N, C-alpha and C positions, 0 to 999 in steps of 0.2 A: 349278337350287337348288331344293331344297325349298320347298314351301309355308309359310308361318307356318302354325303352329296356335294359338298362344295368344300375343296381345299384352296385354303388362301396363303400364299407363300412369299414373305419377304416384301410386301405391298408397301410402297414408301411413293408419297405425293408432297411437293413442295411447293412453295409458294412464296413472291416477295416477304422477305423477313421471317418468315415461319416455315417450320414443317410441320405439315399437317398430319401426316401419317410416317411412321419411321421404322422400316423392316419389320412389318405386324403380318402374323402368320397364327392361324387356328383352323379348325374344320367344324364344319356343319353337318350334322347326320342326318338321315334322313328320319322323318317322323320324331323329330325331335324341337321343343320350342326353345331357341338358344337367345339367352340376352345379351344384349351390348351394352355396356353400363361405361360411363365417364363423365367427368364434369366438362361443364361448356369450354369448348374449343380443345377437347381431349382427342378430338377427331374421327369422331363416330359419324358425323353426315359427309365426310369424305371418304369415307371407307364405303358407306354404302350406295354412295353415288357413282364409285369406282366398281362394285357390284354390278347396279344396275346400267352401267352404260353411259353416265351423266358426264365422267371424268374419266381420263384416261392416266393410269399409274406410271410414274417416272421410271419407276425398277419394280421387281418382282411380279407375281403372275398368279393365276386361277386357273382350277381344274374342276370342272361342272361333270360328276359322273365319270369322271376317270379322263374326261377329253378335254386338252386346252379352251381355257372361256376367256374371251377378251371381247366383251360387246363396244362397239364403237358407238351404237346410240340404245336407248330406252326399247327400241322396237325389237333389235338384234336381241336384247335379254328376256323380252316378253316371249321370243319365238324358242329360245332356248328352255323354257319355262320359270323364268323368275319373274315376279310379280312384286309390287309395291304399294303400299297404302302411306300415301303422305300426311306428314300433321297438318298441312294447309290442304283443305279440300279442293279439289279440280275440277268445279260443277259450275254449269250454269245454270242460276234461278229460272230463267224464263223458258225454259227446255223440260222436257218431263223426263222420270225415270230412263226409261228406255233410248229415248235422243241420247242422253248423257252416257249411258254404257255404250252406245252405238258408237261414240267420238273416240272412244279408249279402242277400240278394237280395231285389228289391221283389215280383216275382212267380216264386216257386221253381217249377219242373217238378215233375209228380210222381218219389217216390223212386226209382223204376227208371230213368228217364228220366235223371233227374239223376246217378243213377251211371253211367250210361254215358259222359254228356256229360263226367265229372272223368275218368274212363279215357283218354277221346279225346285231351282238352287236356292230360294230364300225359304220353302218350304224344308228342302233335305237339311239346311242347316240352321233350322230357327230362325231365321231372319226374315219377317213377314214385309212384304214389299210390295204397293202396288206399281207395275209397270208404267199406268197411266198417268201418276201421280204428278202434278208441276213439282219441281225441285225445290222453289222458292215458299212452298209451304211447307216443307218437312221439318221436323226437328234435327238439331245436331246429329242425335245419335241414330234416324232414318238416314241423315245425308252418309253417314261413316258406313251404312248398310248399304248404299250405293254403291260405295267406290271400294266394299268388300267384293259384293256380288260382279261387278264389273271384273275383278281381279281374280274369283271363282270360274268363271266362265271361261278363262285361259288354262284352265286345269295345271294350275303350277307346281312345280315340284319344290319351291322356296316362294316363301311368301315373306315380304318385310313389312313391317309395321314400325313406324315412328309416331311415337307417344299419341297411341290408339284412345287412351282414355281420357285424354284431358279435356274433353265437351262432354262427359257423358254423367249420366247420375247413377249411385250405385247400383240401383237395379240394372241397369241398362249395360254397367259392365259385367254383372253377372252372368247377362244373356250373352256378351261378345266371348266370355270366357267358356263357356261351354260350346260356342263353335268353334273356337282356336283347341279346344281338347279333341273335339271331332274330328277337325283337320289332320291333328296328329296323332289321332287313333289309324287314320286312315293313310299315313306315310307321308303327309305335306310337313317339309320342315318350315318353321318359322324363327326368324330373325327380329327377335322383340326389341325395340328401344323405350326405355322408361326410365323418368327420373322419380318414380313411384316404388322403392325398394318394396314395400309389404306386397305390392304387387308380383312384383318379378319372385319374390319367395313363394307364393303359393301358387304362381303358374309355370315358372321356367325350371328346365330339368338342368341344364348349364350356363355359365355366364362368361362371358370373357370382358374384361377390366382392362380399360384404355385411361392412360394418364400423359398429356404433353405429347400425344401422338404415339407411343409406344404401347406395346401389351405389357401389362406389368402383373397379372394374376388374370388364372381360371379357377372357378368353383362350385360347388351345387348349391346354389341357392336356399334351398329348405335346410343345409347343413349350416347356413352362416346368417347372423343376424342383420338386420337392417343397417345397424351403427359400423358391426364390422364392412358391410359393404362399401357404405358411405365412406369409411376412412381409407379403405383402400382405393377409391376413386381420387380422392384429395391428397391420400398419402400423408395424413396425421389426423388426428382429433380435434373436434370441435365439438362446442357446447350446444346443446337445445336452448331455444329462445326463451328468456326468461323475462315475465313482466316486472317492472318495479315498482315498489309500493307506492301509488298516488289515490289522490281521492278525484272524483270526478269534480268538475266544477259547474260553472253556467253553461246553460246552451248556448252554442257556438253558430250551428248551422241547424236550418229547420224546414220543412217543406209543408205548404199549405196544399194540400187538394190539387196538386200539380198534374195536369191533365195537357198532352201533346200529343199529336197526330203523327201517325205514321210517317216517316221520312219518303217512303217511295212504297212500290208495291209489295215488296216483301219486308217490310219493315214492321216493328211493333209498337203499337200506340199506345203511350203512358196512360193510364188510368187510375185519375184521383188518388196521387201518391202523396201520403203523408209521414213524415217521420221528424225526429230530431235525436241530435247526437250533441252532446256537451263535452267541453274542454277537459283530457287525459282519459277519453274513452275510444274503444275501438268497437264502432260498427261493423258486423259482418253481414252482407248481403251474399245470398247464394241463389243460383238460379240456372237451369239449364241453358246453353247456348243459346241466343235468338228470343230471348223472353223479355229484351228490354232494356238489356244491361248499357248496351251502347247507347240509345237513347238517353238512359236515364243521367250517365256520364254527360252526354252533351248538353245535357237542360241545366245541370249542374255549372258547367264551366262555362256556361253562357254561349256557347256555339249554336244552340238553336233558343228562342224564346219563346216559354210556353203562353199560349193565350188565355188559358186558365189558370187557376192557382196563383201560386207564390213562391220566391225561394227568399230567405232571410239569412242574412250574415251577421253573426254580433247583435241582432236586433234590429237592423237596418234591410229593408227592402229593396234585393238587387235583383227584382225580376228582369226589369226593363234595361238591365247592363249586360255589356258583352263581355267577353274573355279577358280585355285589358282591365278592364276597370274591376272583374272579379277579383282578377290574380293580385292589383295593387292595394286591394281591400283584403286580401291576405289567403283567397281559395285557390288553390292550387290542384290540378287533377294531374292523372297518368294513364291514357286511355290504354288499350287493348290493342292495338293494332301499333306496334311499334314501328315498323319500318313504311313511309309514307303518312302517319298519322302522329305518333310522338317522336319522329327523328324524320328529319329529310335525306333521303338515300344518298344523293351525290354531296352534301355538306360534311365538312368536316366535323369533329367531335367536339372543336373549339367554336365553329360557327353552330351547331345544335345546341350548345351551351346556352350561347348569346339569344337565341330564338326565344327563349322561356325567362333565362334570367337576366336581361338585360335592363331591367328596371330592378329588382330586388337587391341584386347584387352591385349594381351601378356600373355594368360593363359597356354604356354607353355614354361620352360625355359630348355635349354639345355637338348631338348629334353624329359624333365620330364614334366608331367601335375605338375602346380602347384594349388593343390586340393584346399587351401584355398580362392584363386582368384577367382578360378571357379566357387567354392560355392557362393561366394559373388557376382559375375556375375549372377548367376542363380538368387539369392535373389532379388537382384535389378529388373531385369526384373518382377519377379512374384509380386513386390510389386509397381511398377510403372503401371503395366498393369492389376492390380487385378486377377492375374491367381490364383482360386479356387483350392487348393490342399493342402494336408497336409504337404507338406514342397518340397525342391530341389531334394531330393533322391527318390521320387517317379518317377516310370515308367511312359515314354509318355503315353505310352497304357493306362495307368489308370487314364486319364484325361478326361472329357467329351470333346465333338470334339471343343465347343465353347471355352472351358479353354485352351486347346490345341492350338486353332489357335491364341489365345491372345497371349500364350507363343512363337509361333514362328514368329508372327509379332512383337512383342516386342522384341526378340532377334535381330533382323535386324536392327530395330528401334536406339535401344540404343546405336549400333554401328557406328552411324552418319556416313552414307555413303555419298559420293558424288553424288551417281547416285544409286536410287533404283527403282527395276523394280518388282511390287508384282501382282498378280494372285488369285483374288476372295479372297482380305484381310480380310473382314468382314462375310465369307461366315459362316453359321450356329453361329452366335454368336447373341446375344441380342442387343435390342436397345439403353441401353447405353453404353455397350462393344463397338458397332459400331460406336458411337458418338467418345469414347476415341480413336478407333483406326483412325478414319477420322482425328482428331482433331492434332493426331500424326503426321500424312502424312503431314499436312498442315504448322504443325509448324517446321517439317524437310525443306519443301519447302522453307518455309519463310527463314530460316537458310542459302539456297543458295543452296540446295542439287535439283538435278532434278529427279522428282520422275514421273515413270509410272505406273498407274493402271488399270489392266486388271481387266474387272468384266463384270458380267450378270447382276448387279446390278442398273438400269439405273439411279435410285433416286440418289444410290452415285456418279454416275458419275458427274451426273447434281450439285450434293451439292459441290462436290470439285474439278471438273476437271478444268482446263482455256479454254484448247482447247479439242476436241472430235473427234477420228478416230473411224472407223467402219471396223472389219475384219470379210470377209466373204468369206469362202472356200480358205484361203492362202492370199488372198488378203485386202491388207489395205488402205482405202479410204484417200484422202488427208484431215489432220486435220482442223475443223472447230471451231471458238471461240465459246465455249459453250452459251453465250448470245443470239447466233442467231438462236440457234435449241431448240423444245419442245420434250418432251419425243416421241410424234406419227412419229415425223420426223426421230429421232435417231431410232424408232424402225424399220422404212421402210430400213434406212443405212445397219441396222443389217440385215435385209434381202435380202441384195444385191444392193439396191440401192443408190450407194456410191456416185453419182451425185447429189447434194442438189436440182438443177432444177428437177431433177428426182423424186427424193422425192416427191417435192411440187405437180409434176402434179400426181403422185399415190396418194397424198392426196386428 
């Protein structure tokens, strides 16, 4: 049996109003892929921050290779052989790959030597990457390779990965898994955090499950079903989303030849985008990150007005109207970036509710905020979407990513829009919360709303969408009934094979 690499004993960390980790203990062995599972707010992020030196525990301790391990900052963790690939990439678009890698190293070698090392590591682990490419021109999968190679150049004994497949196509996931299995065979331990339970089952050797800050179970994922894993995480059973019987109505949202220049040097222009969405229908739009998803949502919300093409809402041209007018007309949106775009970080949940619901929920009267009514609205969202927070007065930035996602999605759904467009609606939320959000979207469609779900989670789109279209380099494919597609064909369409026959031939 492999030797224990990291021993965690009784780690405890509390913040005002919440115990993030409560006496957590488990071991990570050399050469194993160890899953860390838990619903939003279970304490996963706090735990890995303690391992990586971002947070100091209140009690408990760790041993790395049998010696006391208490990193005071990430650089100390890296020197000890612990590396981390974060869910949100920490890269500079204007710099090239080698320059970005150098920024993450304590003592980077000369530029020529570093470029050679990047090529060697990328070839060894099947992660092809040109060290001189500008990061702003890379796909999401290639950006992740930069982060991984930056870690591998440190020759880590433990690699922590947080939601590593959230922005990848199925083909890119296969490449990543081959790399991780190669690292495992060489003795590297990997602590793997993901809400994608089938991935956990196929990849990970062992799993530790947290609930409300406590370790509640350990298991072998390959011998445990995805439903059993999810129920261990939440402590109860939950139902899979079910569409209610309904008929599609009249077209509520239509785009005609929408064309929009890129917002900056590294953005993606929209190219002649056309689509129709009827009331009672869920249209799923898939695409690898960086192919125009943010730009499409901005064009639909009215944040950016397209110089060519048109946006029609309920048969009325709203192409020249801004976000407030479109929201008044019933078109609500939920952007991907929850902290800073969907929610103001330093404002309370009450205030964040007022930001988008003031008119539809009548939270402002005669120019003054009706605070009791605004508080009631925030409390309604918190209760209906099980947002884990001490109360509605808490600042948005104080919530875990998944809980903030539940709040910003719930805030829009509770307003009962005629048309709802959301980007990555279940990004970073646990299985039970994702099921609840998806069910809420299906229920909204059943009530007659037109729903557009932009997502990189193909299982999600297959589960809730009636039709699917792929977004690639700012072009939108014709929408196809989901019943005619499978995951592999959708993945190929996302890669640019928009024509179904082309995708079939590629298969």
